[in-house]
C-alpha positions as CSV (number, residue, x, y, z in Angstrom):
1,M,-18.8,1.4,49.3
2,S,-19.2,-2.1,52.2
3,R,-19.8,-0.4,56.0
4,A,-16.2,-0.4,56.5
5,L,-15.1,1.4,53.7
6,R,-17.7,3.8,54.7
7,I,-16.3,4.7,58.0
8,L,-12.9,5.3,56.9
9,F,-14.0,7.7,53.8
10,A,-15.2,9.3,56.3
11,V,-12.2,9.6,58.4
12,A,-10.9,9.9,55.5
13,V,-12.9,13.1,55.3
14,L,-12.3,14.9,58.1
15,L,-8.5,14.0,57.6
16,G,-8.0,15.3,54.1
17,G,-7.5,12.2,52.7
18,V,-10.3,11.4,50.7
19,V,-7.8,11.4,47.2
20,S,-5.5,8.8,48.5
21,L,-8.3,7.0,49.9
22,F,-10.5,6.4,46.5
23,A,-6.9,6.1,44.6
24,A,-6.4,3.3,46.5
25,E,-9.7,1.8,46.2
26,N,-9.2,2.4,42.3
27,T,-5.9,0.9,42.6
28,A,-6.8,-2.4,43.8
29,L,-9.6,-2.6,41.3
30,T,-7.2,-2.3,37.8
31,R,-4.5,-4.2,39.7
32,G,-3.0,-5.7,36.2
33,T,-5.8,-4.3,34.2
34,A,-5.4,-0.7,33.4
35,I,-3.0,2.8,34.5
36,T,-4.6,5.5,36.3
37,D,-2.0,6.3,38.9
38,P,-1.0,10.1,38.0
39,D,2.4,10.7,38.5
40,L,3.0,7.8,36.6
41,L,1.3,8.8,33.5
42,R,2.5,12.6,34.0
43,K,5.8,10.6,33.3
44,L,5.2,8.7,30.5
45,D,3.1,12.0,28.3
46,Q,5.7,14.6,29.8
47,N,9.0,12.6,28.3
48,S,7.4,12.3,25.3
49,T,7.4,8.5,25.7
50,L,3.8,7.5,25.0
51,T,2.9,10.8,23.4
52,I,0.4,10.6,20.1
53,S,3.3,11.7,17.6
54,R,5.4,9.4,19.1
55,L,3.9,7.0,18.4
56,L,2.6,7.2,14.6
57,S,5.9,9.0,13.8
58,P,8.3,7.3,16.2
59,E,10.8,8.6,13.4
60,R,10.6,11.8,14.0
61,N,12.0,11.9,17.8
62,A,10.6,14.6,19.4
63,D,11.1,16.2,22.9
64,V,8.2,17.8,22.8
65,P,4.5,16.5,22.2
66,L,2.8,18.5,19.7
67,T,0.1,20.8,19.7
68,T,-3.3,20.2,18.5
69,D,-2.8,22.4,15.4
70,L,1.2,20.8,14.7
71,M,-1.0,17.3,15.1
72,F,-3.6,17.5,12.5
73,A,-1.0,19.1,10.2
74,S,1.5,17.6,10.1
75,L,0.6,13.8,11.1
76,P,-0.8,12.8,7.7
77,Q,-2.2,9.3,9.8
78,L,-5.0,12.0,10.7
79,K,-5.5,14.3,8.2
80,E,-9.1,12.6,7.8
81,I,-10.1,13.4,11.5
82,P,-10.5,17.2,11.3
83,P,-12.5,17.8,8.2
84,A,-15.0,14.1,9.4
85,I,-15.4,15.9,12.9
86,D,-16.2,19.3,11.3
87,A,-18.8,17.9,9.2
88,E,-20.8,16.1,12.4
89,L,-21.1,19.2,14.0
90,D,-22.5,21.2,11.2
91,R,-24.8,18.5,10.2
92,Y,-25.6,18.7,14.5
93,I,-26.1,22.6,14.6
94,A,-28.4,22.0,11.3
95,R,-30.4,19.5,13.3
96,Y,-31.0,21.5,16.6
97,S,-31.3,24.9,14.8
98,A,-34.7,23.1,14.1
99,T,-35.5,22.7,18.0
100,Y,-33.8,26.1,19.4
101,P,-33.5,29.1,17.6
102,T,-30.7,29.6,16.0
103,E,-28.9,32.8,17.8
104,T,-29.3,30.8,20.5
105,I,-26.7,28.0,19.4
106,G,-22.8,29.2,19.5
107,V,-19.9,29.0,20.9
108,G,-19.4,30.6,25.0
109,E,-21.7,31.3,27.7
110,G,-23.8,33.7,26.6
111,F,-25.8,31.1,24.7
112,D,-28.8,29.5,25.9
113,V,-27.0,26.0,23.5
114,Q,-23.2,26.2,24.3
115,L,-21.1,24.2,21.5
116,F,-18.0,22.9,21.5
117,D,-15.4,25.4,20.4
118,R,-14.0,23.1,17.4
119,A,-11.3,25.7,17.2
120,N,-9.7,24.2,20.1
121,L,-8.5,21.1,17.4
122,K,-6.7,24.2,15.6
123,S,-5.1,25.8,18.4
124,R,-1.0,26.2,19.4
125,D,-2.4,26.1,23.1
126,T,-4.0,22.9,23.3
127,R,-2.5,19.2,22.8
128,F,-3.6,15.8,23.9
129,V,-2.1,14.6,27.7
130,L,-1.9,11.3,28.4
131,A,-5.2,10.1,30.6
132,G,-4.8,6.5,31.4
133,I,-3.6,3.0,29.7
134,V,-6.2,0.5,29.6
135,N,-6.3,-3.5,28.6
136,R,-8.8,-5.1,27.1
137,M,-8.2,-8.0,26.2
138,D,-11.6,-9.0,27.4
139,R,-12.5,-7.9,23.5
140,A,-10.0,-10.9,22.2
141,Y,-13.1,-11.9,20.6
142,V,-13.0,-9.0,18.4
143,S,-9.7,-10.7,17.3
144,E,-7.5,-13.7,18.2
145,E,-4.9,-13.5,16.1
146,S,-4.1,-9.7,17.9
147,C,-4.8,-11.0,21.6
148,G,-7.6,-8.2,22.1
149,E,-6.9,-3.8,22.2
150,I,-4.9,-2.1,24.9
151,R,-6.4,1.2,24.6
152,L,-4.0,4.9,25.1
153,I,-6.5,7.6,26.3
154,Y,-5.6,11.4,25.6
155,R,-7.9,14.1,27.4
156,L,-7.5,18.0,25.2
157,A,-6.2,20.2,27.2
158,R,-6.1,24.0,27.0
159,F,-2.4,26.0,28.2
160,D,-2.2,29.2,29.2
161,G,0.7,30.8,27.8
162,G,1.5,27.6,25.2
163,P,1.4,23.7,26.1
164,N,5.3,24.1,26.5
165,G,5.3,27.3,28.1
166,G,2.1,28.0,30.4
167,K,2.2,27.0,34.6
168,T,-2.1,26.7,34.0
169,A,-4.1,23.9,32.1
170,T,-8.1,23.3,32.0
171,R,-8.7,19.5,30.7
172,L,-11.6,20.3,28.2
173,P,-14.4,17.7,27.6
174,M,-13.0,15.8,24.5
175,T,-11.6,12.3,24.9
176,L,-9.3,10.7,22.5
177,N,-8.6,6.8,22.6
178,L,-5.6,5.4,20.3
179,V,-6.6,1.9,20.0
180,M,-3.4,-0.5,19.4
181,K,-3.3,-4.7,19.0
182,A,-2.0,-6.0,22.2
183,R,0.0,-7.8,20.2
184,D,2.1,-7.5,16.8
185,P,1.7,-11.5,15.6
186,R,5.1,-10.9,14.2
187,Q,6.8,-9.4,17.6
188,T,9.2,-12.2,19.1
189,D,10.7,-12.2,22.7
190,A,14.8,-12.3,23.1
191,N,14.9,-15.1,22.5
192,G,13.1,-15.4,18.6
193,T,10.1,-17.0,20.4
194,P,6.7,-15.5,19.2
195,V,5.4,-13.5,22.2
196,T,1.8,-14.8,22.9
197,C,-1.0,-13.7,24.0
198,A,0.0,-15.8,27.7
199,E,2.9,-13.8,27.7
200,V,1.1,-10.3,27.1
201,A,-1.5,-11.1,29.8
202,R,1.2,-12.2,32.4
203,R,3.1,-8.5,31.9
204,W,0.3,-6.5,32.8
205,L,-0.6,-8.8,35.6
206,D,3.0,-9.3,37.0
207,N,2.9,-4.8,36.5
208,G,6.4,-5.0,35.0
209,D,7.6,-2.0,33.1
210,W,5.4,-0.1,31.1
211,Q,7.2,-0.8,27.8
212,G,6.0,-4.5,27.8
213,L,2.0,-3.5,28.4
214,I,2.3,-1.9,25.0
215,G,4.9,-4.9,23.0
216,S,8.3,-4.5,23.7
217,R,9.7,-4.3,20.0
218,I,11.2,-1.8,18.8
219,P,9.0,1.0,17.4
220,P,7.6,1.9,14.3
221,Y,3.8,0.7,15.8
222,D,1.9,0.0,12.4
223,A,1.7,-3.2,12.5
224,M,-0.4,-3.0,16.0
225,L,-2.4,0.1,14.9
226,D,-5.8,-0.3,15.2
227,R,-8.2,2.7,15.4
228,I,-9.1,5.9,16.8
229,E,-12.1,6.8,19.4
230,T,-13.2,10.5,20.0
231,N,-15.6,11.7,22.1
232,I,-16.9,15.2,22.4
233,Q,-19.5,17.0,24.8
234,V,-20.9,18.5,22.1
235,S,-22.9,20.7,24.0
236,V,-24.3,21.5,26.8
237,A,-27.9,23.6,27.9
238,P,-28.1,24.1,31.1
239,K,-31.0,23.8,33.2
240,S,-33.4,26.8,32.5
241,A,-36.7,28.0,32.9
242,L,-37.0,26.3,29.8
243,H,-35.5,23.2,30.1
244,D,-33.7,21.1,31.9
245,F,-30.3,20.4,32.0
246,R,-29.0,18.4,28.7
247,S,-25.4,18.1,27.8
248,D,-24.9,16.2,24.4
249,Y,-22.0,13.3,23.0
250,L,-20.6,13.2,20.3
251,L,-18.5,9.4,19.1
252,K,-17.3,8.8,16.1
253,V,-14.5,5.4,15.1
254,F,-11.4,5.7,11.7
255,K,-10.3,2.7,11.8
256,Y,-6.4,2.5,10.5
257,D,-6.1,1.4,7.0
258,A,-2.5,0.1,6.6
259,A,-2.3,0.5,3.1
260,T,-2.3,4.2,2.8
261,K,-1.5,4.8,6.7
262,T,-4.3,6.6,7.6
263,F,-6.9,7.0,10.0
264,G,-10.5,6.9,7.8
265,E,-14.4,7.1,9.1
266,S,-16.1,3.8,9.8
267,T,-18.6,2.3,11.7
268,L,-18.9,2.1,15.6
269,E,-19.9,-1.6,16.8
270,N,-22.6,-2.6,16.8
271,Q,-24.0,0.7,17.0
272,I,-27.6,0.2,14.8
273,D,-28.1,2.8,12.4
274,R,-32.1,3.5,13.2
275,D,-33.8,5.3,10.9
276,R,-31.6,4.0,8.1
277,I,-33.0,0.4,9.0
278,H,-36.7,1.7,8.3
279,A,-35.9,3.7,5.7
280,D,-35.1,0.3,3.6
281,D,-37.7,-2.6,4.1
282,A,-35.3,-5.3,3.2
283,L,-32.8,-4.3,5.1
284,L,-35.2,-3.9,8.0
285,R,-36.4,-7.5,7.5
286,D,-32.4,-8.9,7.0
287,F,-31.9,-7.1,10.1
288,K,-34.9,-8.5,12.8
289,A,-34.1,-12.5,11.4
290,W,-30.2,-12.3,11.9
291,L,-30.0,-10.7,15.5
292,L,-32.7,-13.0,16.6
293,A,-31.2,-16.1,15.2
294,P,-30.3,-18.7,17.3
295,D,-26.7,-18.4,17.4
296,H,-26.6,-14.5,17.3
297,L,-28.7,-14.4,19.8
298,R,-26.9,-16.6,21.9
299,E,-23.5,-13.8,21.5
300,F,-26.2,-10.9,21.8
301,D,-27.2,-12.6,25.1
302,L,-23.4,-13.1,26.5
303,G,-22.7,-9.4,25.2
304,T,-20.4,-10.7,22.4
305,V,-22.4,-10.5,19.3
306,L,-20.7,-8.3,16.4
307,I,-23.1,-6.8,14.6
308,P,-22.5,-6.9,10.3
309,E,-21.6,-3.2,9.5
310,K,-24.6,-3.1,7.0
311,F,-26.3,-2.6,9.8
312,L,-24.6,0.1,11.6
313,A,-24.2,4.3,11.9
314,R,-21.0,5.5,11.3
315,A,-21.5,8.3,14.3
316,A,-23.8,8.6,17.3
317,V,-25.1,11.7,19.5
318,V,-25.8,10.6,23.1
319,P,-27.5,12.7,25.3
320,T,-27.4,13.1,29.2
321,P,-28.6,12.8,31.3
322,A,-30.5,8.9,31.3
323,G,-32.5,7.6,33.1
324,L,-32.4,4.1,34.0
325,D,-35.4,2.3,32.3
326,A,-33.5,0.9,29.1
327,S,-36.0,2.5,27.0
328,A,-35.1,6.0,28.3
329,L,-31.3,5.2,27.5
330,Q,-31.6,5.6,24.1
331,P,-34.6,8.4,23.8
332,E,-34.2,8.7,20.2
333,F,-33.5,5.1,19.3
334,G,-36.6,3.4,19.1
335,M,-35.6,0.1,18.8
336,M,-38.5,-0.6,20.9
337,Q,-42.3,-1.1,21.1
338,G,-42.7,2.7,22.6
339,E,-39.8,3.2,22.4
340,G,-39.2,7.4,21.3
341,S,-41.0,7.8,17.3
342,G,-42.0,5.7,14.5
343,D,-41.9,2.1,14.1
344,P,-40.4,-0.3,16.3
345,V,-38.3,-2.4,14.6
346,F,-38.9,-4.4,17.4
347,T,-41.9,-5.6,19.2
348,A,-42.2,-8.0,22.0
349,G,-44.0,-11.0,20.4
350,D,-40.5,-10.7,18.1
351,V,-38.6,-11.2,21.2
352,I,-41.0,-14.2,22.7
353,G,-41.0,-16.1,19.8
354,A,-37.2,-15.5,19.8
355,L,-36.3,-16.7,22.9
356,K,-39.0,-20.0,22.7
357,Q,-36.8,-20.6,19.5
358,A,-33.5,-21.0,21.0
359,A,-34.8,-22.3,24.3
360,A,-36.7,-25.1,21.6
361,R,-32.6,-25.8,20.4
362,G,-31.3,-25.9,23.8
363,V,-29.1,-22.4,24.1
364,D,-29.0,-21.6,27.7
365,M,-29.7,-17.4,27.7
366,Q,-28.0,-16.5,31.2
367,N,-28.6,-12.7,30.6
368,V,-31.8,-12.0,28.3
369,R,-34.6,-14.5,29.9
370,S,-37.4,-11.3,29.2
371,V,-38.5,-8.4,26.6
372,A,-36.8,-6.4,29.6
373,G,-33.5,-8.3,29.5
374,F,-33.7,-7.8,25.5
375,Q,-34.2,-4.2,25.7
376,R,-31.4,-3.3,28.3
377,R,-29.0,-5.8,25.9
378,L,-30.2,-3.5,23.0
379,N,-28.5,-0.9,24.8
380,D,-25.9,-1.4,26.2
381,V,-24.1,-3.2,23.2
382,T,-24.7,-0.7,21.4
383,C,-21.4,2.6,21.9
384,A,-24.5,5.2,22.6
385,G,-25.9,2.9,25.0
386,C,-23.0,1.9,26.6
387,H,-21.7,5.0,27.7
388,Q,-25.3,6.6,29.2
389,T,-25.3,3.5,31.6
390,R,-23.0,4.8,34.7
391,G,-21.3,7.1,33.0
392,I,-19.7,10.7,34.0
393,G,-21.8,12.2,32.5
394,G,-21.4,11.1,28.7
395,F,-17.6,9.4,29.1
396,H,-16.4,6.4,30.7
397,F,-13.0,7.4,31.9
398,P,-12.3,10.5,31.8
399,G,-8.9,9.7,34.4
400,V,-7.5,12.5,37.3
401,D,-6.2,15.6,36.3
402,W,-2.7,15.4,37.1
403,L,-2.2,18.6,34.7
404,A,-3.5,19.9,38.6
405,D,-1.8,20.7,41.3
406,R,-4.3,19.4,43.6
407,P,-7.5,17.5,41.9
408,P,-10.6,19.0,41.9
409,N,-12.8,16.7,43.3
410,S,-14.7,16.1,40.4
411,A,-11.5,14.2,39.2
412,I,-10.4,12.0,41.8
413,V,-11.9,8.7,40.1
414,P,-10.8,8.6,36.7
415,A,-13.6,6.5,36.0
416,S,-17.0,6.1,36.3
417,P,-18.9,2.8,38.1
418,H,-19.5,1.1,35.1
419,F,-15.9,0.5,34.5
420,F,-14.9,-0.5,37.9
421,G,-17.2,-2.5,37.8
422,D,-16.1,-4.5,35.3
423,Q,-12.5,-5.0,36.3
424,L,-13.2,-8.3,37.9
425,R,-14.2,-9.8,34.6
426,R,-10.9,-8.4,32.1
427,R,-8.5,-9.7,35.8
428,D,-10.4,-12.8,35.4
429,I,-9.5,-13.2,31.0
430,L,-6.2,-11.9,31.8
431,V,-6.2,-14.9,34.4
432,A,-6.8,-17.4,31.9
433,F,-4.9,-16.2,29.5
434,A,-1.7,-16.3,31.5
435,S,-2.4,-19.4,32.3
436,G,-3.3,-21.0,28.8
437,K,-6.6,-21.6,29.1
438,R,-9.9,-20.5,26.8
439,P,-11.3,-17.6,28.6
440,D,-14.9,-17.0,28.9
441,F,-15.7,-13.5,27.4
442,S,-18.9,-13.3,28.4
443,R,-20.3,-10.0,29.9
444,G,-23.3,-9.1,32.0
445,F,-25.4,-5.9,32.0
446,A,-23.4,-2.1,31.8
447,S,-25.6,-1.5,35.1
448,R,-24.5,-4.6,37.1
449,P,-21.3,-6.3,36.3
450,Q,-20.9,-10.0,36.2
451,T,-19.3,-11.6,39.7
452,R,-16.4,-14.0,38.9
453,G,-16.3,-15.9,42.0
454,G,-14.2,-12.8,43.8
455,K,-15.7,-11.0,46.6
456,E,-14.3,-6.9,46.2
457,L,-17.4,-5.7,44.1
458,A,-19.7,-7.0,47.4
459,G,-21.3,-4.1,49.6
460,T,-20.0,-1.5,47.0
461,E,-21.9,0.5,44.4
462,Y,-21.0,-1.5,41.6
463,Q,-22.4,-4.8,42.8
464,D,-25.4,-4.3,45.8
465,G,-24.0,-2.0,48.2
466,W,-26.0,2.2,48.6
467,G,-25.9,3.5,44.6
468,A,-26.0,-0.1,43.2
469,H,-28.6,-0.7,40.7
470,C,-30.8,-3.5,41.7
471,S,-34.0,-4.9,40.5
472,L,-37.6,-2.9,41.8
473,Q,-39.4,-6.1,41.5
474,D,-37.3,-8.1,44.3
475,A,-38.2,-4.7,46.2
476,G,-42.2,-6.2,45.7
477,S,-43.3,-3.6,43.3
478,G,-44.6,-6.6,40.9
479,A,-43.5,-10.1,39.3
480,P,-40.1,-11.2,39.5
481,D,-38.4,-10.6,36.3
482,K,-36.0,-13.2,35.1
483,S,-33.5,-11.1,32.9
484,F,-32.9,-9.0,37.1
485,T,-33.2,-11.7,39.5
486,S,-29.6,-11.4,40.5
487,W,-30.2,-7.5,41.3
488,S,-30.3,-7.5,44.5
489,C,-29.1,-5.2,47.6
490,A,-26.9,-5.8,50.0
491,N,-28.4,-6.5,54.1
492,G,-30.0,-2.6,55.6
493,L,-30.3,-2.0,52.0
494,T,-33.3,-1.7,49.7
495,C,-33.9,-1.2,46.4
496,Q,-36.3,2.0,45.7
497,A,-36.9,3.7,42.5
498,A,-34.4,7.0,41.3
499,A,-36.3,7.5,38.2
500,A,-39.2,6.6,36.2
501,S,-38.5,3.6,35.9
502,R,-41.4,-0.1,36.2
503,R,-38.3,-2.7,36.8
504,I,-34.6,-1.0,37.6
505,G,-34.2,0.8,40.8
506,M,-30.8,1.9,43.3
507,C,-29.9,0.2,47.0
508,F,-30.7,3.0,49.2
509,I,-30.8,3.1,53.6
510,K,-33.6,1.6,54.6
511,T,-36.2,3.9,55.9
512,R,-39.6,3.0,58.0
């Protein structure tokens, strides 16, 4: 926060206006890029306008949102999701039973490792509620025809007395993202003219009617469906005499097949399958050669790389908390020498050689200018590494709890610092689309957002204010690393070590 904002925050605390203050700050950052207003989300959810069942099966014309037992049982599009999640949970339990005695793992507070209760996905007392809508047209480089994505984010909730009659609700640790294409290429406006990416961007920037944000065409939305992403807190191990606190999150992706009209298991974008690559020498050689090739290394540097599916995994388990060092973000990933266990996929020599080759070909690297920069980017282009970077637990968008009369302090902020820090870049891309220009899709590291002319982030935890991630080398603890030379702190703050990291610290007030 800037000094002025810190003063306002202190006053707001005294006056009991914390929620309003954070809501105003968040609204300013997400203007035109996301819908986080709890009152609007409640309206869109409770009148069944944007429930999952209405979007997947509009012909049902149901006035009441479906509970999870009915949703998975009656919507054929979702039939493959519950068994796939069950299989992953079984694999997770089998894997960790080798570390923890079986009798210490189970559902409920009586266990040392408390598991996600999968019965919540087959219950008549639970349903998914709309937690937010996010514009991701900044991902149009994946599919230019669809102009990127619009994500409808739902949070699992349990209602006492049933979703349609219960007066109190408890949010459960699972999100389901229904990812839709930003436009249907066949969509036209009232004059029969095809809707362009520029028009979709303008609707968001103008803060128009919500219907324009997911397309004004009459449902069904089959042509706009892309995939479903799930994130489940599969276990919690409270701190004890035997171990520190740990919580694991399971990430899965289900791609929509228009031919079968079902969501089927798919690979996670850029989630490298280390175990499978290490087990196949030919695949290992292919992967190293592919990623280190100058053209792909440039995309990797810009954050727009799309690693081929043959190198990717179908699930990821993300442990939290994680340290600030890239090598600690995925302790079992072991992609670089010195990380995890087993032989590394990349050595320092591999990276240095690839950077020299790219430079010889005239490739100007913006972010990855050192071995440490390569290591950090290798983590944050993956689903697991990104979720471990400045997340709220294992989530980047838990959403404000509009089910509660007064949102608890833990749910005042709807999203993570990584999410808010990226909003100016996303808005810049929308402005470029709206004006008919070619957007710059590049992005900085997840820990430190790109600055694109605007000063809205200056002095905040998202860029260089109190709590921001910074370069310890710039603070005098070592030779400056070219990948992090811009990671400085605002006036009055200094970069201090916040974890067992040699390179990355956090901005705090200077002490004598």
